[in-house]
C-alpha positions in Angstrom: 23.9 -56.7 21.7 21.1 -55.2 19.6 18.2 -57.1 18.2 15.2 -56.2 16.0 11.5 -57.1 15.7 8.4 -55.6 14.1 6.7 -55.6 17.7 8.0 -56.0 21.0 5.5 -56.9 23.8 6.6 -56.1 27.3 5.1 -58.7 29.7 4.5 -62.5 29.2 1.4 -62.8 31.1 -2.0 -63.9 30.0 -2.6 -60.4 28.1 1.0 -60.3 26.5 0.8 -64.0 25.2 -2.6 -63.5 24.0 -1.4 -60.3 22.1 1.4 -62.1 20.6 -0.7 -65.0 19.4 -3.2 -62.7 17.9 -0.5 -60.6 16.2 0.8 -63.9 14.7 -2.7 -64.9 13.5 -2.8 -61.4 11.8 0.4 -62.4 10.0 2.7 -60.2 12.2 5.1 -63.0 13.3 8.3 -61.0 13.8 7.3 -60.3 17.4 9.5 -60.6 20.6 7.8 -61.1 24.0 9.9 -60.1 26.9 9.0 -61.5 30.2 11.1 -60.5 33.3 10.5 -64.0 34.9 8.7 -66.8 33.3 5.3 -66.9 31.3 2.4 -66.3 33.6 4.5 -65.9 36.8 2.9 -62.5 37.7 -0.8 -61.7 38.4 -1.8 -64.4 35.8 -1.1 -67.2 38.3 -3.3 -65.8 41.0 -6.3 -65.4 38.9 -9.7 -67.0 40.2 -10.4 -67.8 36.6 -14.1 -66.9 36.3 -15.6 -67.0 32.9 -18.8 -64.9 32.6 -20.2 -62.3 30.1 -22.3 -60.4 32.7 -21.3 -56.8 32.1 -23.3 -53.7 31.7 -20.7 -51.9 29.6 -21.5 -53.3 26.1 -18.0 -53.5 24.9 -16.8 -55.7 27.8 -19.9 -57.9 27.4 -18.9 -58.4 23.7 -15.2 -59.0 24.5 -16.2 -61.6 27.1 -18.6 -63.5 24.6 -16.1 -63.4 21.8 -13.5 -64.7 24.3 -15.8 -67.6 25.3 -15.5 -69.0 21.9 -11.8 -69.5 22.4 -12.4 -71.2 25.8 -14.8 -73.6 24.4 -12.7 -74.4 21.4 -9.1 -74.1 22.8 -7.8 -77.4 21.8 -8.7 -76.6 18.1 -7.5 -73.0 18.1 -4.3 -73.2 20.6 -3.7 -76.8 20.3 -4.3 -77.8 23.9 -6.7 -77.7 26.8 -6.9 -74.6 28.9 -8.7 -75.9 31.9 -12.0 -74.4 31.0 -15.0 -76.0 32.9 -18.4 -75.0 31.6 -20.4 -75.3 35.0 -22.6 -72.5 34.2 -22.7 -69.0 35.9 -25.5 -67.6 38.0 -25.8 -64.1 39.5 -28.2 -63.1 42.2 -29.4 -59.6 43.1 -31.6 -57.9 45.7 -34.6 -55.9 45.2 -32.8 -52.7 44.6 -30.9 -54.1 41.7 -33.5 -56.0 39.8 -34.3 -53.3 37.2 -30.4 -53.0 36.6 -30.2 -56.7 36.2 -33.0 -56.9 33.6 -31.7 -53.9 31.7 -28.1 -55.3 31.7 -29.3 -58.7 30.3 -31.1 -56.9 27.3 -28.0 -55.0 26.8 -25.8 -58.1 26.9 -28.1 -60.2 24.6 -27.8 -57.3 22.0 -24.1 -57.9 21.6 -24.6 -61.9 21.4 -24.3 -62.8 25.0 -26.5 -66.0 25.7 -28.0 -65.2 29.0 -31.5 -65.2 30.6 -33.4 -64.5 33.8 -34.2 -67.6 35.8 -36.4 -68.2 38.9 -35.6 -69.1 42.5 -36.6 -72.7 42.0 -34.3 -73.2 39.2 -31.3 -71.6 41.3 -32.3 -73.8 44.1 -32.0 -76.8 41.9 -28.5 -75.6 40.7 -27.3 -74.8 44.2 -29.3 -76.7 46.8 -26.9 -75.9 49.5 -27.8 -72.1 49.1 -30.2 -69.9 51.1 -31.9 -67.8 48.5 -34.4 -65.9 50.5 -32.9 -62.4 50.3 -32.6 -62.5 46.5 -35.1 -60.9 44.2 -33.9 -62.0 40.8 -31.2 -64.2 39.2 -29.5 -64.3 35.8 -28.2 -67.5 34.2 -25.3 -68.2 31.6 -25.2 -71.9 30.7 -22.0 -71.3 29.0 -20.2 -69.6 31.8 -17.8 -71.4 34.2 -14.3 -71.1 35.1 -10.8 -71.9 33.7 -7.2 -71.8 34.4 -5.4 -68.5 33.6 -1.8 -69.9 34.0 -2.6 -72.8 31.7 -4.2 -70.5 29.2 -1.1 -68.2 29.1 1.1 -71.2 28.5 -1.2 -72.4 25.7 -1.1 -68.9 24.2 2.7 -68.8 24.4 3.1 -72.2 22.9 0.7 -71.3 20.0 2.5 -68.1 19.4 5.7 -69.8 19.3 4.4 -72.2 16.5 3.6 -69.0 14.5 7.2 -67.9 14.7 6.8 -65.4 17.7 10.0 -65.4 19.9 9.2 -65.5 23.8 12.2 -64.5 26.0 11.8 -65.3 29.5 14.1 -64.0 32.3 14.2 -60.8 30.3 13.3 -57.7 32.1 12.7 -54.6 30.2 14.3 -51.5 31.8 13.2 -48.8 29.4 10.9 -48.2 26.3 13.1 -46.4 23.9 11.8 -43.4 21.8 13.1 -40.8 19.4 11.2 -38.3 21.2 8.1 -38.8 19.1 7.6 -42.5 18.6 8.7 -45.7 20.1 11.7 -47.2 18.8 12.3 -50.3 20.8 13.2 -51.3 24.3 16.3 -51.4 26.5 16.7 -54.5 28.6 18.0 -54.8 32.1 21.3 -56.2 30.8 21.9 -53.2 28.8 21.1 -54.7 25.3 18.3 -53.3 23.1 15.8 -54.5 20.8 14.7 -52.1 18.0 11.1 -52.4 17.0 8.4 -50.5 14.9 5.9 -50.9 17.7 6.1 -51.5 21.4 3.1 -52.9 23.4 3.4 -52.5 27.2 1.3 -55.2 28.8 3.0 -55.7 32.2 0.2 -55.2 34.5 1.1 -52.7 37.4 4.8 -52.8 36.2 3.5 -50.9 33.1 3.2 -47.8 35.1 7.0 -46.7 35.5 7.7 -47.7 31.9 5.2 -45.2 30.6 5.7 -42.5 33.3 9.4 -42.3 32.0 7.8 -40.7 28.9 5.3 -38.5 30.8 2.4 -40.9 30.1 0.4 -41.3 33.3 -1.3 -44.7 33.6 -3.7 -44.2 36.5 -3.3 -47.7 38.1 -3.4 -48.6 41.7 -2.6 -52.0 43.0 -5.1 -53.9 45.2 -4.4 -57.0 47.0 -7.2 -59.7 46.9 -7.2 -62.8 49.0 -8.8 -66.1 47.8 -10.0 -69.0 50.1 -10.1 -72.6 49.2 -12.7 -74.7 51.2 -13.4 -78.2 52.0 -17.2 -78.1 51.8 -17.6 -81.1 54.2 -20.4 -82.5 51.9 -20.6 -83.9 48.6 -22.2 -81.0 46.6 -22.3 -82.6 43.2 -21.9 -80.3 40.2 -22.6 -76.8 41.0 -22.1 -73.5 38.8 -20.2 -70.3 39.6 -22.3 -68.3 41.9 -22.0 -64.6 42.0 -23.7 -63.1 45.1 -24.5 -59.4 44.6 -26.4 -59.3 47.8 -23.7 -60.5 50.3 -20.9 -59.6 47.8 -19.1 -62.7 47.4 -18.5 -65.2 44.6 -17.9 -69.1 45.0 -17.1 -71.7 42.4 -16.1 -75.3 42.2 -12.6 -76.2 42.4 -10.7 -79.4 41.5 -10.9 -82.3 44.2 -14.4 -81.3 45.3 -13.2 -78.1 46.9 -14.8 -74.7 46.5 -13.1 -71.3 45.8 -14.3 -68.2 47.7 -13.7 -64.6 46.6 -14.9 -61.2 47.9 -16.9 -59.0 45.6 -16.9 -55.9 47.8 -14.1 -53.9 46.3 -15.4 -50.5 47.5 -12.3 -50.1 49.7 -9.3 -51.5 47.9 -6.4 -52.7 49.9 -3.1 -51.1 48.5 -0.3 -53.3 47.9 3.2 -53.6 46.5 3.0 -56.1 43.7 6.5 -57.1 44.3 6.0 -57.6 48.1 2.6 -58.5 49.5 1.2 -60.7 51.9 0.4 -64.0 50.0 -2.5 -65.3 52.3 -5.7 -64.3 53.8 -5.5 -62.4 57.1 -7.5 -63.6 60.1 -9.8 -60.6 59.6 -10.5 -61.8 56.0 -11.0 -65.3 57.0 -13.6 -64.0 59.7 -15.5 -62.1 56.9 -15.4 -65.0 54.5 -16.8 -67.5 57.1 -19.6 -64.9 57.9 -20.6 -64.6 54.3 -20.3 -68.2 53.4 -22.3 -69.2 56.5 -25.1 -66.7 55.6 -25.4 -67.9 52.0 -24.6 -71.5 52.3 -25.9 -72.8 55.8 -25.7 -76.3 54.6 -21.8 -76.0 54.7 -21.8 -76.1 58.4 -18.9 -78.7 58.4 -16.8 -76.8 55.9 -13.2 -76.1 56.6 -10.5 -73.9 55.2 -8.0 -76.0 52.9 -5.7 -73.2 52.0 -5.5 -69.5 51.1 -3.6 -67.2 48.9 -3.6 -63.6 47.6 -3.2 -61.9 44.1 -3.0 -58.3 43.0 -5.5 -56.4 40.8 -4.1 -53.5 38.6 -7.2 -51.2 39.1 -8.1 -48.1 37.0 -10.4 -45.3 38.3 -13.4 -46.9 36.6 -12.4 -50.5 37.1 -11.8 -51.1 33.4 -8.9 -51.7 31.2 -6.6 -49.3 29.2 -6.2 -50.9 25.7 -4.9 -47.9 23.8 -2.4 -45.9 21.7 -0.5 -43.3 23.7 0.8 -39.9 23.2 4.0 -41.5 22.0 3.4 -42.8 18.5 3.6 -46.7 18.0 3.6 -47.2 21.8 0.5 -49.1 22.8 -0.8 -49.8 26.5 -2.6 -52.8 27.6 -3.1 -52.8 31.3 -5.3 -52.0 34.3 -7.6 -55.0 33.8 -9.1 -54.6 37.4 -10.0 -58.3 37.7 -11.5 -58.7 34.3 -8.5 -59.8 32.4 -8.8 -63.6 32.3 -12.3 -63.8 30.9 -11.7 -61.2 28.1 -8.0 -62.2 27.3 -8.7 -63.5 23.8 -10.5 -60.4 22.7 -7.9 -58.2 24.2 -5.3 -60.0 22.1 -7.4 -59.4 19.0 -8.0 -55.7 19.8 -4.4 -55.0 20.3 -3.4 -56.8 17.1 -6.1 -54.7 15.3 -4.5 -51.5 16.7 -1.1 -52.6 15.6 -2.2 -53.6 12.1 -5.0 -51.3 11.4 -5.0 -48.6 14.0 -8.7 -49.4 15.0 -10.9 -52.2 16.1 -12.2 -54.8 13.6 -15.3 -55.5 15.8 -18.0 -52.8 15.8 -19.2 -54.0 19.2 -15.8 -53.4 20.6 -15.0 -49.8 19.7 -11.2 -49.1 20.6 -12.5 -45.5 21.7 -14.0 -47.2 24.8 -10.6 -48.2 26.1 -8.7 -45.1 25.4 -6.1 -43.9 27.9 -7.4 -40.3 27.4 -10.7 -41.0 28.9 -9.4 -40.4 32.4 -8.1 -37.0 31.6 -11.3 -36.3 29.8 -13.5 -37.2 32.7 -15.3 -39.8 30.5 -14.9 -43.0 32.5 -16.1 -46.2 31.1 -19.0 -47.3 33.5 -22.1 -49.3 33.2 -25.3 -47.5 32.4 -27.1 -50.1 34.7 -24.8 -49.8 37.8 -25.5 -52.2 40.7 -25.9 -50.7 44.1 -23.0 -52.0 46.2 -21.2 -53.9 43.5 -20.6 -51.3 40.8 -16.9 -51.9 40.5 -17.1 -55.2 39.0 -20.0 -54.9 36.7 
């Protein structure tokens, strides 16, 4: 069997469905999304869902603040709730990172991020259970918070379908087809093909072999990242997301009064097979988590572990994504999101739609050149001009 489409999107996770919806919004509705399992069943469902715009890289900060507009207005734009909670977002740094924090905040405000520096007393009011003595400065985003990546992917998919996009679940792609110079479609695992004018590969770590078959190196490694859910043992009341760049952890509220803990020290990634990895925290990770939480939140002395799970990041050498045309004409890659994917997904969809329709970004603050695949071969990595000592990977 042979089908046709203007665009085939490989991958029905958060990025793939955001791309499909954005294409539909640009008037490109003859789109097929091929998802090997079900929508959001890969890395999307394991996202910790943090929403923040705190990036030293201007284009990423711009993508995050543009995306925030969708999270805040999801019912109007997508037709349904996406589980976004505007709790606010606070980040704290030590003395060695104060100058970087202030320079980054100015840079963020230049592209529209609503952020400010606040003092220790204000943070103590927001997070009364925290010990703040080893922080030197704090930043605050009142519009930050957290959401549900799986729910968001489902909403993107439903909205894309209403625009005419076809989403085929249980449809693994075996090969991107080319005529030697340009992409011409995809071959599915069952042997059938879909001919297309453009192919977008947005399949996270599974993008690598699809591109490698055409001599395109997508420099992605897979990093396993555990998450711990806590019963705090006390009623905390409403608290914001807290990004601690001193002890390198983040913590946010979760439904039912729980807290979600994640590790912010990614200096030594743990390699993993995205199809076969341990889906829980190890004893060593739990010991580290308890140590960090006890240091930062001594008032949570009666806290207990409710559950754990693990996800995988598709990480590039500069911890920033590839959203790019490739050496094969009409073949676009959108992968390597390195933990940033949820909070920038609406802007990723728009940028890919721009590349498909216009060949360039429509937003001057988000130049497509920043995310080009060729930057790795050129030695021109996309990094913050204001790196945080000890936490440069995620900022």
